[in-house]
C-alpha positions as protocol buffer text, in pm:
chain_id: "A"
residue {
  index: 1
  type: MET
  ca { x: 3820 y: -7598 z: 17971 }
}
residue {
  index: 2
  type: ILE
  ca { x: 4046 y: -7346 z: 17798 }
}
residue {
  index: 3
  type: PRO
  ca { x: 3902 y: -6992 z: 17787 }
}
residue {
  index: 4
  type: THR
  ca { x: 3923 y: -6987 z: 17405 }
}
residue {
  index: 5
  type: GLN
  ca { x: 3721 y: -7307 z: 17376 }
}
residue {
  index: 6
  type: GLN
  ca { x: 3471 y: -7176 z: 17625 }
}
residue {
  index: 7
  type: PHE
  ca { x: 3435 y: -6853 z: 17424 }
}
residue {
  index: 8
  type: ILE
  ca { x: 3388 y: -7048 z: 17100 }
}
residue {
  index: 9
  type: LEU
  ca { x: 3124 y: -7275 z: 17252 }
}
residue {
  index: 10
  type: GLN
  ca { x: 2937 y: -6979 z: 17396 }
}
residue {
  index: 11
  type: HIS
  ca { x: 2936 y: -6797 z: 17061 }
}
residue {
  index: 12
  type: ILE
  ca { x: 2919 y: -7086 z: 16813 }
}
residue {
  index: 13
  type: GLY
  ca { x: 2578 y: -6974 z: 16682 }
}
residue {
  index: 14
  type: GLU
  ca { x: 2708 y: -6627 z: 16606 }
}
residue {
  index: 15
  type: LEU
  ca { x: 3011 y: -6769 z: 16431 }
}
residue {
  index: 16
  type: LEU
  ca { x: 2800 y: -7007 z: 16222 }
}
residue {
  index: 17
  type: PHE
  ca { x: 2559 y: -6730 z: 16129 }
}
residue {
  index: 18
  type: THR
  ca { x: 2846 y: -6503 z: 16025 }
}
residue {
  index: 19
  type: GLY
  ca { x: 3005 y: -6777 z: 15815 }
}
residue {
  index: 20
  type: ILE
  ca { x: 2682 y: -6879 z: 15647 }
}
residue {
  index: 21
  type: SER
  ca { x: 2594 y: -6515 z: 15580 }
}
residue {
  index: 22
  type: GLY
  ca { x: 2929 y: -6461 z: 15411 }
}
residue {
  index: 23
  type: VAL
  ca { x: 2887 y: -6767 z: 15189 }
}
residue {
  index: 24
  type: LEU
  ca { x: 2532 y: -6666 z: 15094 }
}
residue {
  index: 25
  type: ALA
  ca { x: 2637 y: -6308 z: 15018 }
}
residue {
  index: 26
  type: ALA
  ca { x: 2913 y: -6430 z: 14785 }
}
residue {
  index: 27
  type: ALA
  ca { x: 2673 y: -6668 z: 14610 }
}
residue {
  index: 28
  type: TYR
  ca { x: 2418 y: -6388 z: 14570 }
}
residue {
  index: 29
  type: ARG
  ca { x: 2679 y: -6159 z: 14410 }
}
residue {
  index: 30
  type: ARG
  ca { x: 2780 y: -6431 z: 14161 }
}
residue {
  index: 31
  type: LEU
  ca { x: 2416 y: -6508 z: 14078 }
}
residue {
  index: 32
  type: SER
  ca { x: 2331 y: -6139 z: 14038 }
}
residue {
  index: 33
  type: LYS
  ca { x: 2626 y: -6090 z: 13802 }
}
residue {
  index: 34
  type: ARG
  ca { x: 2521 y: -6393 z: 13595 }
}
residue {
  index: 35
  type: ILE
  ca { x: 2161 y: -6269 z: 13570 }
}
residue {
  index: 36
  type: LYS
  ca { x: 2280 y: -5925 z: 13452 }
}
residue {
  index: 37
  type: GLU
  ca { x: 2505 y: -6084 z: 13189 }
}
residue {
  index: 38
  type: GLN
  ca { x: 2221 y: -6307 z: 13066 }
}
residue {
  index: 39
  type: GLU
  ca { x: 1987 y: -6007 z: 13044 }
}
residue {
  index: 40
  type: LYS
  ca { x: 2241 y: -5816 z: 12833 }
}
residue {
  index: 41
  type: GLU
  ca { x: 2277 y: -6117 z: 12603 }
}
residue {
  index: 42
  type: ARG
  ca { x: 1899 y: -6160 z: 12577 }
}
residue {
  index: 43
  type: GLN
  ca { x: 1860 y: -5794 z: 12488 }
}
residue {
  index: 44
  type: ALA
  ca { x: 2132 y: -5820 z: 12222 }
}
residue {
  index: 45
  type: ILE
  ca { x: 1959 y: -6126 z: 12071 }
}
residue {
  index: 46
  type: LYS
  ca { x: 1624 y: -5946 z: 12070 }
}
residue {
  index: 47
  type: THR
  ca { x: 1776 y: -5640 z: 11903 }
}
residue {
  index: 48
  type: GLY
  ca { x: 1948 y: -5853 z: 11640 }
}
residue {
  index: 49
  type: LEU
  ca { x: 1633 y: -6053 z: 11567 }
}
residue {
  index: 50
  type: LEU
  ca { x: 1432 y: -5734 z: 11537 }
}
residue {
  index: 51
  type: ALA
  ca { x: 1689 y: -5597 z: 11289 }
}
residue {
  index: 52
  type: ILE
  ca { x: 1671 y: -5915 z: 11079 }
}
residue {
  index: 53
  type: LEU
  ca { x: 1290 y: -5912 z: 11079 }
}
residue {
  index: 54
  type: HIS
  ca { x: 1288 y: -5543 z: 10986 }
}
residue {
  index: 55
  type: ASP
  ca { x: 1527 y: -5601 z: 10698 }
}
residue {
  index: 56
  type: ARG
  ca { x: 1330 y: -5899 z: 10567 }
}
residue {
  index: 57
  type: LEU
  ca { x: 999 y: -5711 z: 10597 }
}
residue {
  index: 58
  type: TYR
  ca { x: 1150 y: -5401 z: 10437 }
}
residue {
  index: 59
  type: GLN
  ca { x: 1296 y: -5591 z: 10139 }
}
residue {
  index: 60
  type: ALA
  ca { x: 979 y: -5794 z: 10077 }
}
residue {
  index: 61
  type: CYS
  ca { x: 746 y: -5494 z: 10103 }
}
residue {
  index: 62
  type: LEU
  ca { x: 957 y: -5288 z: 9863 }
}
residue {
  index: 63
  type: ARG
  ca { x: 952 y: -5573 z: 9610 }
}
residue {
  index: 64
  type: TYR
  ca { x: 573 y: -5609 z: 9624 }
}
residue {
  index: 65
  type: ILE
  ca { x: 514 y: -5234 z: 9619 }
}
residue {
  index: 66
  type: SER
  ca { x: 737 y: -5195 z: 9313 }
}
residue {
  index: 67
  type: GLN
  ca { x: 557 y: -5476 z: 9127 }
}
residue {
  index: 68
  type: GLY
  ca { x: 222 y: -5323 z: 9222 }
}
residue {
  index: 69
  type: TRP
  ca { x: 49 y: -5637 z: 9351 }
}
residue {
  index: 70
  type: ILE
  ca { x: 84 y: -5921 z: 9599 }
}
residue {
  index: 71
  type: ASP
  ca { x: -50 y: -6276 z: 9599 }
}
residue {
  index: 72
  type: ASP
  ca { x: -223 y: -6448 z: 9890 }
}
residue {
  index: 73
  type: ASP
  ca { x: 74 y: -6664 z: 9995 }
}
residue {
  index: 74
  type: ASP
  ca { x: 308 y: -6367 z: 9999 }
}
residue {
  index: 75
  type: MET
  ca { x: 57 y: -6166 z: 10201 }
}
residue {
  index: 76
  type: LYS
  ca { x: 36 y: -6449 z: 10458 }
}
residue {
  index: 77
  type: ASN
  ca { x: 415 y: -6453 z: 10477 }
}
residue {
  index: 78
  type: LEU
  ca { x: 426 y: -6077 z: 10530 }
}
residue {
  index: 79
  type: GLU
  ca { x: 164 y: -6104 z: 10804 }
}
residue {
  index: 80
  type: TYR
  ca { x: 370 y: -6373 z: 10977 }
}
residue {
  index: 81
  type: LEU
  ca { x: 685 y: -6159 z: 10959 }
}
residue {
  index: 82
  type: TYR
  ca { x: 504 y: -5847 z: 11070 }
}
residue {
  index: 83
  type: LYS
  ca { x: 338 y: -6010 z: 11374 }
}
residue {
  index: 84
  type: SER
  ca { x: 677 y: -6122 z: 11507 }
}
residue {
  index: 85
  type: TYR
  ca { x: 835 y: -5788 z: 11420 }
}
residue {
  index: 86
  type: HIS
  ca { x: 559 y: -5595 z: 11594 }
}
residue {
  index: 87
  type: ALA
  ca { x: 557 y: -5825 z: 11901 }
}
residue {
  index: 88
  type: LEU
  ca { x: 928 y: -5755 z: 11953 }
}
residue {
  index: 89
  type: GLY
  ca { x: 863 y: -5381 z: 11951 }
}
residue {
  index: 90
  type: GLY
  ca { x: 919 y: -5300 z: 11584 }
}
residue {
  index: 91
  type: ASN
  ca { x: 735 y: -5001 z: 11442 }
}
residue {
  index: 92
  type: GLY
  ca { x: 792 y: -4702 z: 11218 }
}
residue {
  index: 93
  type: THR
  ca { x: 924 y: -4786 z: 10872 }
}
residue {
  index: 94
  type: GLY
  ca { x: 834 y: -5155 z: 10895 }
}
residue {
  index: 95
  type: THR
  ca { x: 475 y: -5081 z: 10991 }
}
residue {
  index: 96
  type: GLU
  ca { x: 438 y: -4815 z: 10724 }
}
residue {
  index: 97
  type: LEU
  ca { x: 568 y: -5044 z: 10449 }
}
residue {
  index: 98
  type: TYR
  ca { x: 360 y: -5337 z: 10574 }
}
residue {
  index: 99
  type: ASN
  ca { x: 44 y: -5125 z: 10559 }
}
residue {
  index: 100
  type: ARG
  ca { x: 130 y: -5011 z: 10207 }
}
residue {
  index: 101
  type: ALA
  ca { x: 190 y: -5371 z: 10096 }
}
residue {
  index: 102
  type: LYS
  ca { x: -136 y: -5478 z: 10264 }
}
residue {
  index: 103
  type: SER
  ca { x: -328 y: -5228 z: 10054 }
}
residue {
  index: 104
  type: LEU
  ca { x: -191 y: -5367 z: 9726 }
}
residue {
  index: 105
  type: PRO
  ca { x: -429 y: -5551 z: 9493 }
}
residue {
  index: 106
  type: LEU
  ca { x: -432 y: -5928 z: 9546 }
}
residue {
  index: 107
  type: HIS
  ca { x: -311 y: -6122 z: 9245 }
}
residue {
  index: 108
  type: ALA
  ca { x: -452 y: -6471 z: 9190 }
}
residue {
  index: 109
  type: ASP
  ca { x: -197 y: -6753 z: 9203 }
}
């Protein structure tokens, strides 16, 4: 047997382990990069959705506050918007306006 072949046969396990480790490390790097990119995209979507909910809540609350009353269906709609807004981390102006709209007199349909 040639010395090179003998060396390879004696160390085949080490060679296989090194090769497999290299392949797994490359796959891990690609997967890690993909996960980070997806997390950035998810965060951007969450931020955008929160902005849209805030704007919708803000506009609706200002309308009801300026008219001085709210009806039951509109209050249910505001509650639905606010729950999603709040669950995504919204607070501050949206919460303040929602509470002001909630305290308005209910107008019968």
